[in-house]
Steps between C-alpha positions, in 0.01 A plus 500: 500500500700181553365348180539807281759523226783749536664703226877531500451851640328381820795589724521846340139563594573410861809727499281792393234421763249360257166394649461161341168348393383200302419622148392231254708248691808726515652671803525862384512841672173690509696807614826613657490855645136551409268480203451873451872578529582229246220614268625860512862389444401338170307809389775744597830302479507121465401173659650152472264201487564127522270347239685171476176316572376580148495207258702468180428264212722463194358417158757376250451337161410537135141595583567712807356815345195316370437343841536821702277687257231235547549505877450874562261772382765754402694460174862384527569490125585871467741481795868559433774305676562649843143630539255431783121515482224474760210270424210311651487121450142377475303179534244383243226705672703820467583516872855590594718205601776750580661822382864477407803653336637353178873544432610432142857379438418393143215324318609166649557610860274685744493549877160526670486664845190403696343569839641307794165373624416371152829337404392137529155569353645696210768243423244220496278711273788571263604135491149398402502743209854428388449143378419600144804726466863420428642664812670425829322651798685524831420648841830668589372698799758349735785625281423866549497758773316814399566844643301812406655846537225758457482877527616825336859443620518137385722569198727732701549229761550209262719662232829498702461123548491408131680571172166485322382848399164493676375808318497285185286235667158630403163428659403134480829379353763279659866411477617145557846384605604835640650561844396698806741519794706234326211253484367366172136607467208569272369851560179653364352847523170379643319508832177502690487834681425763236857629534807468283715207605658167430436133563816294538515123454807342656639167607322423828821443696642837392189695595616599853820664369303677229243624753773632730684676217185683388405595857852634561492700177163651586545565872568872452231541235196406705482135398303279740418131491127473434259223593181347366285767665658786308503291184123466519423866581737615225350273235150597610578873490633444146171313426684185400282188538580224747427138428240371745349847528437674168591188302372148559402191306148648488585857393593564139774749402234710325301524823821591684568788260794329329355505149819654358676172581243285314583471132187359340656532152727202574405177323437317826577496871343342807178682587478696173151384407347604834685831511403585142136429584524707818635795305231461235202497737649731761614450860253414773738598780822694539777580747458863607680741726313667785559763763335503842343826615650459848804325645442129537670180398345266249623146453497236232154339485300781662162539320447799270142632505293726275301800627214272602719260696511224242826311461662585167850360553795452736811687599815348349750727680461790742743730682529832675790670322676762714673648195168632370309490832217298349338161542483343157451157353424284205206267458315283249148634437207456264565706187193721560679646803847539351466852357729762649319709762244231588411511869541165677564383854720239662384265774777536759412243762163622646518849346459631149743764381417727205734493202518617139635323193820669383786443260746227598781740413585574862846633405708568192745219437863612477651247264809607306414443135 
């Protein structure tokens, strides 16, 4: 832990009793009071997350729109100023370099928010592709602290702290140069839990005051600080993919079930040729959801077997979810075994546990649209 980086909220985590771990080189809380309590707080009231470890890259210049549209699989041209989109960013083989959020200020200025563990890799990748474009690319990750307020009471908690009418901030839009608790911020109606909520980008040095103001405002409304553990169970329950699990350099967005974010009608983008071919001939493998027939815990990398014991894939994520009292997971399997209702089994250490392929819609998302 001595060599890990600390966000500007490190002392706040200690004040709340955060159990600190090394996550992608950052000292971050895996939990405070407990994973299940924090998970339930986000589903029923609200949770506050420190996601300052995420990376931010600015793209500014005459060809900013052209560059970003070549960089990612989604289409940024139809975006309006103040809009956010989710998108994979692929390599030439169609594998996912990362999944990210694109914030559009105008056609000559974009902000790209990328995964913490991929920041250096992504920035190097972007730099390599940027040479033929008239843009300025800059890693501005150190400039920002990022706080996520998520849950059905998020708007109720945040509204008294800002003059911005949050009800007018629609799903996947943002407002720049506004204030929360007297601090100049960028706020977006986005998140990673399946709940309504906000992601707030602030000056790093002002993050502790902002954190405290939100916690104080939400203390009587069930707001809890939430750690990495709850963040992962929440995103999994909402069937949102995680880089390194459902998305890797060797898994395409089509295989991961993210086809709606791949716009093959665009003139060109990195990986288009491979993805177009994959769609034309059909997938050979696919990320599926599964449900175990008895309580057990599956982990990333556990083998998935067919009815005859042959390996047909691997678990990408697995959890026992108390909210639905079921052991469920996601995994990448051969396409012949991806049909809903297919009986499979999971190799859990020295035992095999029966399972069935099911929809990845483990819960209904509660976004405010």
